C-alpha positions as CSV (number, residue, x, y, z in Angstrom):
1,M,-56.2,-37.1,13.6
2,K,-57.2,-35.6,16.9
3,R,-53.8,-36.6,18.3
4,F,-52.2,-35.0,15.2
5,L,-54.1,-31.7,15.9
6,K,-52.9,-31.8,19.6
7,Y,-49.3,-32.4,18.4
8,L,-49.7,-29.5,16.0
9,S,-50.9,-27.1,18.5
10,L,-48.4,-28.1,21.1
11,G,-45.7,-28.0,18.5
12,L,-46.7,-24.4,17.6
13,L,-46.6,-23.5,21.3
14,S,-43.1,-24.9,21.7
15,T,-41.5,-23.3,18.7
16,V,-42.0,-19.6,19.4
17,L,-38.6,-18.3,20.6
18,T,-36.4,-15.5,21.8
19,A,-32.7,-16.3,21.3
20,T,-29.4,-15.2,22.8
21,P,-27.1,-14.1,19.9
22,G,-24.8,-16.9,18.7
23,L,-26.2,-19.4,21.3
24,G,-29.6,-20.3,19.9
25,A,-32.9,-19.9,21.6
26,D,-33.0,-19.3,25.3
27,R,-36.7,-18.7,25.8
28,I,-39.9,-19.6,23.9
29,S,-42.3,-16.6,23.5
30,F,-45.5,-16.1,21.7
31,Y,-47.8,-13.2,21.2
32,Y,-51.5,-13.8,21.4
33,P,-53.7,-10.7,21.3
34,P,-55.5,-9.4,23.3
35,F,-53.7,-11.3,26.1
36,G,-50.2,-10.0,25.2
37,E,-46.9,-11.9,25.2
38,F,-46.0,-15.0,27.1
39,S,-42.7,-16.8,27.4
40,L,-41.1,-20.1,28.7
41,S,-37.5,-21.0,29.0
42,V,-36.1,-23.8,26.9
43,N,-34.4,-25.1,30.0
44,S,-37.8,-25.7,31.5
45,L,-38.9,-27.7,28.5
46,E,-35.6,-29.7,28.5
47,K,-36.0,-30.6,32.2
48,F,-39.6,-31.7,31.5
49,A,-38.5,-33.8,28.5
50,K,-35.6,-35.5,30.3
51,E,-36.9,-35.8,33.9
52,G,-40.6,-35.3,33.6
53,K,-40.4,-32.4,36.2
54,I,-42.5,-29.3,36.0
55,D,-40.7,-26.2,37.3
56,E,-42.2,-22.9,38.3
57,D,-41.7,-21.4,34.8
58,F,-43.5,-24.3,33.1
59,S,-46.3,-24.8,35.7
60,F,-48.3,-21.9,34.3
61,Y,-48.7,-23.8,31.1
62,A,-48.8,-27.3,32.5
63,S,-51.7,-26.5,34.7
64,R,-53.8,-25.7,31.6
65,A,-53.1,-29.0,29.9
66,T,-54.6,-32.4,30.6
67,P,-52.3,-35.3,31.7
68,E,-52.7,-36.9,28.3
69,Q,-51.6,-33.7,26.6
70,L,-48.6,-33.4,28.8
71,A,-47.6,-37.0,28.1
72,Q,-48.0,-36.3,24.4
73,L,-45.8,-33.2,24.7
74,R,-43.1,-35.1,26.5
75,D,-43.2,-37.8,23.9
76,L,-42.8,-35.1,21.2
77,L,-39.9,-33.4,23.1
78,Q,-38.1,-36.8,23.6
79,Q,-38.5,-37.8,20.0
80,R,-35.3,-38.0,18.0
81,F,-35.8,-37.8,14.3
82,N,-33.1,-40.0,12.7
83,V,-32.3,-37.9,9.7
84,T,-28.9,-36.8,8.3
85,P,-28.0,-33.2,7.7
86,T,-27.6,-34.1,4.1
87,L,-31.1,-35.3,3.9
88,V,-32.5,-32.3,5.7
89,S,-30.5,-30.0,3.4
90,Q,-31.6,-31.7,0.3
91,V,-35.3,-31.6,1.3
92,T,-35.3,-28.0,2.5
93,Y,-33.5,-26.7,-0.5
94,S,-35.8,-28.6,-2.9
95,P,-38.7,-26.7,-4.6
96,V,-41.3,-28.5,-2.5
97,G,-39.2,-28.2,0.7
98,E,-38.9,-24.5,0.1
99,Q,-42.6,-24.2,-0.2
100,V,-43.0,-25.9,3.2
101,M,-40.4,-23.7,4.8
102,Q,-42.1,-20.6,3.4
103,R,-45.4,-21.7,4.8
104,L,-43.9,-22.6,8.2
105,G,-42.0,-19.3,8.1
106,T,-45.4,-17.4,8.2
107,L,-46.0,-18.9,11.6
108,L,-42.4,-18.6,13.0
109,L,-41.2,-15.1,12.4
110,T,-37.9,-13.4,13.0
111,G,-37.4,-10.7,15.6
112,S,-38.1,-8.1,12.9
113,R,-41.4,-10.0,12.2
114,K,-40.2,-11.3,8.8
115,N,-40.8,-14.8,7.5
116,G,-38.6,-17.3,9.4
117,F,-37.8,-19.3,6.3
118,Y,-34.0,-19.1,6.5
119,A,-33.7,-19.4,10.3
120,I,-35.9,-22.5,10.3
121,R,-33.9,-24.2,7.6
122,A,-30.6,-23.4,9.3
123,A,-31.8,-24.7,12.7
124,L,-33.0,-27.9,11.1
125,I,-29.7,-28.6,9.4
126,L,-27.6,-27.6,12.4
127,A,-29.7,-29.8,14.8
128,A,-29.5,-32.8,12.4
129,A,-25.7,-32.4,12.4
130,D,-25.4,-32.2,16.2
131,K,-24.4,-35.2,18.2
132,D,-27.7,-35.1,20.0
133,G,-29.6,-35.1,16.7
134,L,-32.8,-33.4,15.6
135,T,-35.1,-33.0,18.5
136,V,-37.5,-30.1,19.3
137,V,-35.3,-28.9,22.1
138,N,-32.1,-29.1,20.0
139,L,-33.9,-27.3,17.2
140,L,-34.6,-24.4,19.6
141,R,-31.0,-24.5,20.8
142,K,-29.8,-24.1,17.2
143,F,-32.1,-21.3,16.2
144,P,-29.8,-18.6,14.8
145,T,-31.8,-15.4,15.4
146,D,-31.9,-13.2,18.4
147,T,-35.7,-13.2,18.5
148,V,-38.2,-15.5,16.8
149,R,-41.9,-14.9,17.3
150,V,-44.8,-17.1,16.4
151,N,-47.8,-15.8,14.6
152,F,-50.0,-17.6,17.1
153,T,-53.2,-16.1,15.8
154,E,-52.5,-17.5,12.4
155,G,-51.5,-20.8,13.9
156,L,-54.8,-21.1,15.7
157,K,-56.6,-20.1,12.5
158,I,-54.9,-22.9,10.6
159,V,-55.8,-25.4,13.3
160,D,-59.4,-24.2,13.3
161,D,-59.6,-24.4,9.5
162,L,-58.2,-27.9,9.6
163,S,-60.7,-28.9,12.3
164,Q,-63.6,-27.6,10.2
165,L,-62.3,-29.4,7.1
166,L,-62.1,-32.7,9.1
167,K,-65.6,-32.3,10.4
168,K,-66.9,-31.7,6.8
169,R,-64.8,-34.7,5.6
170,D,-66.4,-36.9,8.2
171,E,-69.9,-35.7,7.2
172,V,-69.2,-36.6,3.5
173,V,-67.8,-40.0,4.5
174,A,-70.8,-40.7,6.7
175,F,-73.1,-39.7,3.8
176,I,-71.4,-42.1,1.4
177,Q,-71.5,-44.9,3.9
178,K,-75.2,-44.3,4.5
179,K,-75.9,-44.2,0.8
180,S,-73.9,-47.4,0.2
181,T,-75.7,-49.2,3.0
182,A,-79.1,-48.2,1.7
183,Q,-78.2,-49.5,-1.8
184,A,-76.9,-52.7,-0.4
185,A,-80.3,-53.4,1.2
186,N,-81.9,-53.5,-2.3
187,Y,-79.5,-56.1,-3.8
188,N,-79.8,-59.5,-2.3
189,V,-77.1,-62.0,-3.3
190,N,-75.8,-64.9,-1.2
191,F,-72.1,-64.2,-1.7
192,A,-71.3,-67.2,0.6
193,K,-72.3,-69.4,-2.3
194,Q,-70.4,-67.4,-4.9
195,L,-66.7,-67.7,-5.9
196,D,-64.6,-65.9,-3.3
197,L,-62.5,-63.4,-5.2
198,R,-60.4,-62.7,-2.2
199,S,-58.8,-66.2,-2.5
200,P,-56.2,-66.9,-5.2
201,G,-57.5,-68.1,-8.6
202,K,-56.6,-71.3,-10.4
203,F,-53.8,-70.1,-12.6
204,R,-50.2,-70.8,-11.9
205,W,-47.8,-68.1,-13.0
206,Q,-44.1,-67.4,-13.6
207,K,-42.2,-64.2,-13.0
208,K,-40.0,-62.7,-15.7
209,S,-37.8,-59.7,-15.0
210,L,-36.5,-57.3,-17.7
211,E,-34.9,-53.9,-18.0
212,L,-36.2,-51.7,-20.8
213,N,-34.1,-48.8,-22.1
214,D,-35.8,-45.8,-23.6
215,I,-32.8,-44.2,-25.3
216,S,-34.7,-41.2,-26.5
217,R,-35.5,-40.1,-23.0
218,N,-32.5,-41.7,-21.3
219,R,-34.7,-43.8,-19.0
220,R,-34.1,-47.4,-17.9
221,L,-37.3,-49.1,-16.8
222,P,-36.9,-52.2,-14.6
223,I,-40.1,-54.4,-15.0
224,D,-41.4,-57.6,-13.6
225,I,-43.9,-59.6,-15.6
226,Y,-46.2,-62.0,-13.8
227,L,-47.3,-64.3,-16.6
228,P,-50.0,-67.0,-16.1
229,E,-49.5,-70.5,-17.5
230,A,-52.1,-71.9,-19.8
231,A,-54.9,-73.6,-17.7
232,P,-56.0,-77.2,-18.4
233,Q,-59.0,-77.3,-20.8
234,S,-61.1,-79.0,-18.2
235,Q,-61.2,-75.8,-16.0
236,E,-64.2,-73.6,-16.4
237,N,-64.3,-69.8,-16.6
238,T,-60.6,-69.5,-17.3
239,S,-58.6,-67.6,-19.9
240,S,-56.1,-68.9,-22.3
241,P,-53.3,-67.1,-24.2
242,P,-53.1,-64.3,-25.1
243,F,-53.8,-63.1,-21.6
244,P,-55.4,-59.7,-20.8
245,L,-52.6,-57.3,-19.7
246,V,-52.6,-55.2,-16.6
247,V,-49.9,-52.5,-15.9
248,I,-49.3,-51.3,-12.3
249,S,-47.7,-47.9,-11.6
250,H,-46.2,-47.2,-8.2
251,G,-46.4,-43.9,-6.2
252,I,-43.7,-41.4,-5.6
253,G,-40.7,-42.7,-3.7
254,S,-41.9,-46.2,-4.0
255,D,-40.9,-49.2,-6.3
256,R,-42.2,-52.1,-8.2
257,Y,-42.5,-54.3,-5.1
258,S,-45.3,-52.2,-3.5
259,F,-48.1,-54.1,-5.2
260,V,-46.6,-57.6,-5.6
261,Y,-49.5,-59.0,-3.6
262,L,-52.0,-57.6,-6.2
263,A,-49.9,-58.6,-9.2
264,K,-49.7,-62.2,-7.9
265,H,-53.4,-62.3,-7.2
266,L,-54.4,-61.0,-10.6
267,A,-52.0,-63.4,-12.3
268,S,-53.7,-66.3,-10.5
269,Y,-56.9,-65.2,-12.3
270,G,-55.4,-65.2,-15.7
271,F,-54.2,-61.7,-16.1
272,A,-50.6,-61.0,-17.3
273,V,-49.4,-58.3,-14.9
274,V,-46.5,-55.9,-15.5
275,V,-45.2,-53.8,-12.7
276,L,-42.6,-51.2,-13.6
277,E,-40.4,-48.6,-11.8
278,H,-40.5,-45.0,-12.9
279,P,-36.8,-44.0,-12.6
280,G,-37.4,-40.3,-12.1
281,S,-39.5,-40.7,-9.0
282,N,-38.9,-44.2,-7.6
283,A,-37.3,-45.2,-4.2
284,E,-33.8,-45.4,-5.7
285,R,-34.0,-41.9,-7.1
286,F,-35.1,-40.5,-3.7
287,Q,-32.3,-42.4,-1.9
288,Q,-29.7,-40.9,-4.2
289,Y,-31.3,-37.5,-3.8
290,F,-31.4,-37.7,0.0
291,A,-27.7,-38.8,-0.1
292,G,-26.8,-35.7,-2.2
293,L,-26.1,-37.8,-5.3
294,A,-28.9,-36.7,-7.5
295,E,-31.2,-33.8,-8.3
296,P,-34.8,-33.7,-6.9
297,P,-37.5,-35.3,-9.0
298,E,-38.3,-32.9,-11.9
299,P,-41.8,-31.5,-12.9
300,R,-41.2,-33.5,-16.2
301,E,-42.2,-36.6,-14.2
302,F,-45.8,-35.6,-14.9
303,I,-45.1,-36.3,-18.5
304,N,-42.5,-39.0,-18.3
305,R,-44.5,-41.3,-16.1
306,P,-47.4,-41.8,-18.7
307,L,-44.7,-42.0,-21.4
308,D,-43.0,-44.8,-19.4
309,I,-46.1,-46.9,-19.8
310,K,-46.6,-46.0,-23.4
311,F,-43.0,-47.1,-24.1
312,L,-43.5,-50.2,-22.0
313,L,-46.5,-51.3,-24.1
314,N,-44.6,-50.5,-27.3
315,E,-41.7,-52.7,-26.1
316,L,-43.9,-55.5,-25.1
317,Q,-45.5,-55.5,-28.5
318,R,-42.1,-55.6,-30.1
319,L,-40.9,-58.5,-27.8
320,D,-44.1,-60.3,-28.5
321,N,-42.7,-60.9,-32.0
322,I,-39.2,-62.0,-31.0
323,D,-39.2,-63.4,-27.5
324,P,-40.4,-67.0,-27.4
325,T,-41.4,-66.7,-23.7
326,L,-43.8,-63.9,-24.5
327,K,-44.9,-64.6,-28.0
328,G,-48.6,-64.9,-28.2
329,K,-49.0,-64.5,-24.5
330,L,-50.2,-60.9,-24.2
331,N,-53.5,-59.5,-25.4
332,F,-52.9,-55.8,-26.4
333,Q,-56.6,-55.4,-27.1
334,Q,-57.4,-55.9,-23.5
335,V,-55.1,-53.6,-21.4
336,G,-55.9,-52.3,-17.9
337,A,-53.9,-50.0,-15.7
338,I,-53.7,-49.6,-11.9
339,G,-51.8,-46.9,-10.1
340,Q,-51.4,-45.5,-6.6
341,S,-50.9,-41.9,-5.6
342,F,-48.6,-40.4,-8.3
343,G,-49.3,-43.7,-10.1
344,G,-53.0,-42.9,-9.8
345,Y,-52.4,-39.6,-11.6
346,T,-50.4,-41.6,-14.2
347,V,-53.2,-44.0,-15.1
348,L,-55.8,-41.3,-15.2
349,A,-53.6,-39.4,-17.7
350,L,-53.3,-42.5,-19.8
351,A,-57.1,-42.8,-19.6
352,G,-57.6,-39.4,-21.2
353,A,-57.5,-36.8,-18.4
354,K,-55.6,-33.7,-19.6
355,I,-53.4,-31.4,-17.5
356,N,-55.5,-28.3,-16.7
357,F,-53.0,-25.4,-16.5
358,S,-55.5,-22.8,-15.8
359,Q,-56.8,-24.7,-12.8
360,L,-53.2,-25.3,-11.6
361,F,-52.4,-21.6,-11.7
362,R,-55.6,-20.7,-9.8
363,D,-54.9,-23.2,-7.1
364,C,-51.1,-22.7,-6.8
365,Y,-50.6,-19.0,-7.0
366,P,-50.9,-18.6,-4.1
367,N,-51.1,-22.1,-2.6
368,N,-52.9,-21.5,0.7
369,S,-54.5,-24.9,0.8
370,L,-54.2,-27.4,3.6
371,N,-54.2,-30.1,0.9
372,L,-50.7,-31.5,1.0
373,S,-51.0,-33.1,-2.4
374,L,-50.9,-29.6,-3.9
375,L,-47.2,-29.5,-3.0
376,L,-46.7,-32.1,-5.7
377,Q,-49.4,-31.1,-8.1
378,C,-48.2,-27.4,-8.2
379,Q,-44.8,-28.6,-9.6
380,A,-46.7,-29.1,-12.9
381,T,-47.0,-25.3,-13.3
382,E,-43.3,-25.4,-14.4
383,L,-44.1,-27.4,-17.5
384,T,-44.5,-25.8,-20.9
385,Q,-48.2,-25.3,-21.5
386,E,-49.1,-27.6,-24.3
387,N,-51.2,-30.7,-25.2
388,Y,-48.9,-33.6,-24.3
389,G,-51.1,-36.3,-25.8
390,L,-50.7,-38.7,-22.9
391,K,-53.8,-40.8,-23.6
392,D,-53.2,-44.3,-24.7
393,D,-56.0,-46.0,-26.6
394,R,-54.7,-49.4,-25.8
395,I,-55.8,-48.9,-22.2
396,K,-59.5,-49.8,-21.7
397,S,-60.0,-49.4,-18.0
398,V,-58.2,-48.0,-15.0
399,I,-58.1,-48.3,-11.2
400,A,-56.7,-45.2,-9.4
401,I,-55.8,-45.7,-5.7
402,N,-55.3,-42.5,-3.6
403,P,-54.8,-40.5,-6.8
404,V,-53.6,-36.9,-6.8
405,D,-55.8,-35.1,-9.5
406,S,-57.9,-32.2,-8.2
407,S,-55.8,-29.4,-9.5
408,V,-53.5,-31.0,-12.1
409,F,-56.6,-32.2,-14.0
410,G,-59.5,-30.4,-12.4
411,E,-63.1,-31.0,-13.5
412,S,-62.4,-30.3,-17.2
413,G,-59.5,-32.7,-17.3
414,I,-61.2,-35.6,-15.3
415,S,-64.5,-35.2,-17.3
416,Q,-62.6,-36.1,-20.5
417,I,-62.1,-39.7,-19.3
418,K,-64.5,-42.0,-21.2
419,L,-63.3,-45.4,-19.9
420,P,-64.5,-47.4,-16.9
421,V,-62.8,-46.0,-13.8
422,M,-62.5,-47.2,-10.2
423,L,-61.3,-44.6,-7.6
424,V,-60.1,-46.0,-4.3
425,S,-59.9,-43.7,-1.3
426,G,-59.0,-43.8,2.4
427,S,-60.9,-41.6,4.8
428,Q,-57.8,-40.8,6.9
429,D,-55.5,-40.0,3.9
430,I,-53.8,-36.7,4.8
431,V,-51.4,-36.8,1.8
432,A,-54.1,-37.0,-0.9
433,P,-57.2,-36.2,1.1
434,T,-60.3,-38.2,0.3
435,V,-62.7,-35.3,-0.4
436,P,-60.8,-33.1,-2.8
437,E,-58.7,-35.8,-4.4
438,Q,-61.1,-38.7,-4.9
439,I,-64.7,-38.0,-3.8
440,R,-65.2,-34.7,-5.6
441,P,-63.3,-35.9,-8.7
442,F,-65.6,-38.9,-8.8
443,T,-68.5,-36.6,-9.4
444,W,-66.7,-35.2,-12.4
445,L,-66.4,-38.5,-14.2
446,S,-68.8,-38.6,-17.1
447,N,-68.8,-42.4,-17.8
448,S,-71.5,-44.3,-16.1
449,N,-69.1,-47.2,-15.5
450,K,-67.4,-45.6,-12.5
451,Y,-66.9,-46.8,-8.9
452,L,-66.0,-45.0,-5.7
453,V,-64.4,-47.4,-3.2
454,L,-64.1,-45.8,0.2
455,I,-62.1,-47.5,3.0
456,E,-62.9,-46.0,6.4
457,N,-59.8,-45.4,8.6
458,A,-57.4,-46.2,5.7
459,T,-54.5,-43.8,5.1
460,H,-52.4,-43.0,2.1
461,F,-50.2,-45.9,2.8
462,T,-52.7,-48.6,3.6
463,A,-52.7,-50.2,0.1
464,I,-48.9,-50.3,-0.1
465,E,-47.3,-53.6,0.9
466,E,-44.0,-53.2,2.7
467,S,-41.1,-54.0,0.4
468,P,-39.2,-57.2,1.3
469,S,-36.0,-55.3,0.7
470,D,-37.2,-52.4,2.9
471,N,-36.3,-50.2,0.0
472,G,-38.8,-47.4,0.7
473,A,-37.0,-44.1,0.5
474,L,-39.6,-42.0,2.4
475,P,-39.8,-43.1,6.0
476,V,-43.4,-43.1,7.2
477,P,-44.2,-42.6,10.9
478,P,-46.2,-45.5,12.3
479,A,-49.1,-43.2,13.3
480,L,-49.6,-42.5,9.6
481,L,-49.7,-46.1,8.5
482,G,-53.2,-46.7,10.0
483,P,-54.7,-50.0,11.2
484,N,-53.5,-53.4,10.1
485,A,-53.8,-53.3,6.3
486,T,-54.5,-57.0,5.7
487,P,-58.2,-56.5,5.1
488,A,-57.5,-53.7,2.6
489,Y,-55.2,-56.0,0.6
490,S,-58.1,-58.5,0.3
491,Y,-60.5,-55.7,-0.7
492,L,-58.2,-54.6,-3.5
493,N,-57.5,-58.2,-4.6
494,A,-61.2,-59.0,-4.9
495,L,-62.4,-55.7,-6.4
496,S,-59.6,-55.5,-8.9
497,V,-60.5,-58.9,-10.2
498,A,-64.2,-58.0,-10.3
499,F,-63.6,-54.7,-12.1
500,L,-61.2,-56.1,-14.7
501,E,-63.3,-59.2,-15.4
502,T,-66.4,-57.0,-15.8
503,H,-65.0,-54.0,-17.8
504,L,-61.9,-55.4,-19.5
505,L,-63.2,-58.9,-20.4
506,N,-66.9,-58.0,-20.5
507,R,-67.9,-60.9,-18.2
508,S,-71.2,-59.7,-16.7
509,E,-71.3,-62.5,-14.1
510,Y,-68.7,-60.5,-12.1
511,R,-70.7,-57.3,-11.9
512,S,-72.4,-58.4,-8.7
513,Y,-69.1,-58.1,-6.9
514,L,-69.1,-54.4,-7.7
515,Q,-72.3,-53.8,-5.8
516,P,-72.5,-52.1,-2.3
517,S,-73.9,-55.4,-0.9
518,Y,-70.6,-57.2,-1.7
519,A,-68.6,-54.4,0.0
520,Q,-70.8,-54.9,3.0
521,Y,-70.2,-58.7,2.9
522,I,-66.4,-58.5,2.9
523,S,-66.0,-55.4,5.1
524,K,-64.1,-55.8,8.3
525,A,-63.8,-53.2,11.0
526,P,-62.0,-50.8,11.5
527,L,-61.3,-50.7,7.7
528,N,-65.0,-50.5,6.8
529,L,-65.7,-50.8,3.1
530,S,-68.2,-48.9,1.0
531,I,-68.9,-48.8,-2.8
532,L,-70.9,-46.2,-4.8
533,Q,-71.5,-46.2,-8.5
534,S,-73.3,-42.9,-8.5
535,L,-72.8,-39.5,-6.8
536,T,-73.8,-36.3,-8.4
537,T,-72.2,-32.9,-8.0
538,A,-75.5,-31.7,-6.5
539,Q,-75.6,-34.4,-3.9
540,F,-72.0,-33.8,-3.0
541,N,-72.5,-30.0,-2.7
542,Q,-75.6,-30.5,-0.6
543,V,-73.5,-32.3,2.1
544,W,-70.3,-30.1,1.7
545,D,-72.1,-26.8,1.8
546,E,-74.4,-27.6,4.7
547,P,-73.4,-25.6,7.8
548,I,-71.7,-27.6,10.6
549,P,-74.0,-28.1,13.6
550,Q,-72.9,-25.9,16.6
551,A,-72.6,-29.0,18.8
552,A,-70.0,-30.5,16.4
553,K,-67.8,-27.4,16.5
């Protein structure tokens, strides 16, 4: 994240421009009171990017940067972003993209000191269409206005606010880790002699693929069912048909292959697992949208996603009566749900959380937050304000991984959930930040059967397995992927089994695996694992509201 901040500040420095009419930016200039206005030629930056040479014009700035910062700046200037003009156009003309452009336009102003929204969008599209592609230098060359100024004071304020937020986040993460470690010391279990839930179970399983058609909503739902085979009678602690049912909901721009590893693992423990695709927000929809062949995902997805799973369960109950391969195999009295990101929202809605329109309007008008997930959550303000009845009583427990929920549900929405809930969070998640989207909402849950799973150094993408078809529609920079995710897969495998065995099947012998001591036992650096079952609002506020020590600033 420190590197991200350096890139951000260097990026701000290198996108303040003065342009020659019709030719694009010729010089970069920024105004920083009380020191006045400074400028730098684009030619100097281009020479530095291509040859690594620092001319007289650039030397004033280069002398004030470390060798590491200069190397990072050169890397940034050399980076070519492989995006098509169609993709750039589709994104920047979408409701979310326009929000981003408007926010960026408050930093990059026109010569008349107006929001640079249109100039930025035009430059991005023109640069993407150019033979040299979208680079920082080419973006400057394509800037269409005579003069573009940066609101450098505002830029530094944003960087400072973000820095303060990250310091507070780190304090909260450290507090949770310390609390988890202290609780682990009071619970002595020799897990080396216990069943290793990270390893596959004893069940064999078969995969069955179907496509369900909800005619009333014009939605086709591809699904894969991982169905256990009946275990021999001689095996102990195993299930027999009908098998408990688990539904997995993917995140935005993803697909049903994202959690195949988890589906297979749960099936090996006797759970029938169904993974579906949400056609309004899956990878295929985004690919079509980026190619100019479809409209952007609609706010109605906040309603359609939970309805997809309701329809899925209805159809499976119908097929249970007529399909011999499914008849008697699925237990609709024992249904759990797992979701990641937008899928996390989906399963929390099914568990009873209600959309909180008053909270949404408070947070979204205006949206000045550094929480990126609000770009998605604020789309729900376009929905008709009504009670959508998304809760499904067939679902008895849920696991939400990196959920987005702080504004769309708020405290009043989250507190209505009465089921066992596990929230899984990554400390380095910048898409659905750990503090506002998982840690604080954890304190709002009213059911005592709740668990906060914190994976240090994990990002928003750590839990997602790369699709074998490489079908992901949203390209993720390697720097945002985080450390090798293999340990995190094993954490989710083990904890999902323990949580569902405990709270879906009422098998108390698995409860020990949900203790902080088990997290400590299976934890592997740098993805250090912590578990808490209790965190009050008062405890959270005590850490969050405590002033940052001067030495940490």
